C-alpha positions in Angstrom: 38.6 -120.0 -10.8 36.6 -118.8 -8.0 37.8 -121.7 -5.6 41.6 -120.2 -5.8 40.4 -116.3 -5.5 41.3 -115.8 -2.1 44.7 -117.6 -2.1 45.5 -115.7 -5.1 44.5 -112.3 -3.5 46.7 -113.4 -0.2 49.7 -114.3 -2.6 49.5 -110.9 -4.4 49.1 -109.1 -1.3 52.3 -110.9 0.1 54.0 -109.6 -3.2 53.3 -106.0 -2.4 53.7 -106.1 1.3 57.6 -106.1 0.9 57.6 -102.7 -0.9 59.7 -104.1 -3.4 57.5 -104.7 -6.3 55.2 -102.2 -8.2 51.7 -102.8 -9.2 52.4 -103.6 -12.9 54.9 -106.2 -11.7 52.6 -108.0 -9.4 50.0 -107.9 -12.3 52.4 -109.9 -14.6 53.2 -112.3 -11.6 49.6 -112.8 -10.9 48.9 -113.5 -14.6 51.7 -116.1 -14.6 50.4 -117.7 -11.4 46.8 -118.2 -12.9 48.1 -119.4 -16.3 50.2 -122.2 -14.3 47.1 -123.0 -12.2 45.1 -123.4 -15.1 47.7 -125.7 -16.7 47.8 -127.6 -13.5 44.1 -128.1 -13.5 44.0 -129.4 -17.1 46.6 -131.9 -16.0 43.6 -133.8 -14.1 45.5 -132.8 -10.8 43.4 -132.3 -7.2 42.6 -128.6 -6.3 45.3 -128.6 -3.5 48.1 -130.3 -5.8 47.2 -127.9 -8.8 47.7 -124.9 -6.5 51.1 -126.4 -5.3 52.2 -126.8 -8.6 51.2 -123.6 -9.6 53.4 -122.0 -6.9 56.3 -124.2 -7.6 56.3 -123.0 -11.3 55.6 -119.2 -10.4 57.2 -119.2 -7.0 56.1 -118.5 -3.2 55.9 -114.5 -2.5 59.0 -114.9 -0.2 61.0 -116.3 -2.6 59.8 -114.0 -5.5 60.2 -110.8 -3.3 63.9 -112.1 -2.2 65.0 -112.3 -5.7 63.7 -109.0 -6.6 65.6 -107.5 -3.6 69.0 -108.9 -5.1 68.3 -106.8 -8.2 67.3 -103.8 -6.2 69.6 -100.8 -6.9 71.9 -99.3 -4.1 70.5 -97.8 -1.2 71.3 -93.9 -0.4 73.6 -94.7 2.3 76.1 -96.7 0.1 75.7 -93.8 -2.5 76.6 -91.3 0.0 79.5 -93.2 1.1 80.8 -93.4 -2.5 80.4 -90.0 -3.0 82.2 -89.1 0.1 85.4 -91.3 -0.9 85.6 -89.7 -4.2 85.6 -86.0 -2.8 88.1 -87.1 0.1 90.5 -88.6 -2.7 89.9 -85.6 -5.1 90.2 -83.3 -1.9 93.7 -84.9 -0.7 95.0 -84.9 -4.5 93.9 -81.1 -5.4 94.9 -79.9 -1.7 98.4 -81.3 -1.8 101.0 -78.5 -2.9 101.8 -75.1 -2.1 98.7 -73.6 -3.9 96.3 -76.0 -2.1 92.5 -75.9 -3.3 92.8 -72.1 -4.4 95.0 -73.3 -7.5 92.1 -74.9 -9.0 89.8 -72.4 -8.4 89.3 -69.4 -11.0 86.1 -67.6 -10.4 85.3 -66.1 -13.9 85.9 -69.5 -15.7 84.0 -71.4 -13.2 81.0 -68.9 -13.5 81.2 -69.1 -17.5 81.3 -72.7 -17.6 78.4 -73.4 -15.3 76.3 -70.8 -16.9 77.2 -72.5 -20.2 76.2 -76.0 -19.0 73.0 -75.6 -17.0 71.9 -72.6 -19.3 72.0 -75.2 -22.0 70.3 -77.7 -20.0 67.4 -75.3 -19.4 67.4 -74.3 -23.1 67.2 -78.0 -24.0 64.6 -79.2 -21.5 63.4 -76.6 -19.6 63.8 -76.1 -15.7 61.0 -78.3 -14.4 62.6 -81.4 -16.3 65.9 -80.6 -15.1 64.8 -80.3 -11.6 63.0 -83.5 -11.8 65.8 -85.2 -13.2 68.2 -84.0 -10.5 65.9 -84.9 -7.7 65.2 -88.4 -9.1 68.8 -89.1 -9.5 69.8 -88.3 -6.0 66.7 -88.9 -3.7 65.3 -92.3 -3.2 66.1 -95.9 -4.5 63.0 -97.4 -5.4 62.5 -98.5 -9.2 61.2 -95.9 -11.7 59.2 -96.9 -14.8 61.5 -97.4 -17.6 60.1 -94.7 -19.8 60.3 -92.1 -17.0 64.1 -93.0 -16.5 64.6 -92.3 -20.3 63.4 -88.9 -20.3 65.7 -88.3 -17.1 68.6 -90.0 -18.4 68.7 -88.0 -21.6 69.0 -85.0 -19.7 72.2 -86.1 -18.1 73.7 -87.4 -21.4 73.3 -84.0 -22.8 74.8 -82.4 -19.6 77.9 -84.8 -20.1 78.2 -83.5 -23.5 77.7 -79.8 -22.6 80.1 -80.2 -20.0 83.0 -81.3 -22.3 82.0 -78.8 -25.2 82.0 -76.0 -22.7 85.3 -76.8 -21.2 86.8 -77.2 -24.8 85.1 -74.0 -25.8 86.4 -71.8 -22.8 89.8 -73.3 -23.3 90.0 -72.2 -26.9 88.9 -68.7 -25.6 91.4 -68.5 -23.1 94.2 -69.6 -25.6 93.0 -67.0 -28.1 93.3 -64.4 -25.4 96.8 -65.4 -24.7 97.7 -65.4 -28.2 96.2 -62.0 -28.9 98.0 -60.7 -25.8 101.7 -62.3 -25.7 102.9 -58.9 -24.8 100.9 -58.6 -21.6 102.2 -61.4 -19.1 98.8 -60.8 -17.0 96.9 -61.8 -19.9 99.1 -64.7 -20.8 98.4 -65.8 -17.2 94.6 -65.2 -17.4 94.3 -67.2 -20.6 96.4 -70.3 -19.3 94.2 -70.2 -16.3 91.0 -70.1 -18.1 92.3 -72.5 -20.8 93.4 -75.4 -18.5 90.8 -74.9 -15.5 88.1 -74.8 -18.2 89.0 -78.1 -19.4 89.7 -79.5 -15.8 85.9 -78.4 -14.7 84.7 -80.2 -17.9 85.9 -83.3 -17.2 85.0 -83.0 -13.6 81.4 -82.3 -14.1 81.1 -84.4 -17.1 82.5 -87.9 -15.5 82.1 -87.3 -11.6 78.9 -85.4 -12.0 76.4 -86.3 -15.0 78.0 -89.7 -15.5 77.4 -90.8 -12.0 73.9 -89.3 -11.9 73.0 -91.1 -15.1 74.3 -94.4 -13.6 72.2 -93.6 -10.7 69.1 -93.5 -12.7 69.8 -96.5 -15.0 70.5 -98.5 -11.8 66.9 -97.7 -10.7 65.4 -98.8 -14.1 67.5 -102.2 -14.2 65.5 -103.6 -11.6 62.2 -103.0 -13.7 63.8 -103.9 -16.8 65.3 -107.2 -15.9 62.0 -108.5 -14.3 59.7 -107.0 -17.2 61.8 -109.3 -19.5 61.1 -112.3 -17.7 
């Protein structure tokens, strides 16, 4: 349909100018427009009428980009605001009391816990892929390709499992240390600290770290998934 090529290209450029759509999405929408235009022409419509019908069936680029913006994931400022709110509430809860935040810090347990979790991630996926997953979850809000998101989401699913598993494993070790040294009050205290704080670290990192990061990535893929299914 050479008579309509200029109009189609102007319409396509309008789609991409917003910065909301990806190239492959514009390709699919352009194909819908061409199909609607061909159908309108077979209905013995005039050229102008056929073009208007095709736009009605496909959508003006302003309306399409507006709909896509509604599905766009949260912007980074909203995410940072949510993170700040969670940290503030946790800080107030943990800092309340005679022990303050220091009560929840056991350096040996924390180092062992983090080594198990992130060592397991690197052993499973490699340092490069783990780094890419963290960067993708924290930086930017533009849509990602579905297969790319799937690869990164798997890193955080594994991290969530590793956080819980490492917390439970260190808790068992702490309890074993305590039971093996019931005659030593110092070892009893150390064992209880290792057990309880390891579970605390596991829950915190799994549900407030890896689960949030996974959701941020899945949000970035929802925009593409919803529109690719239209």
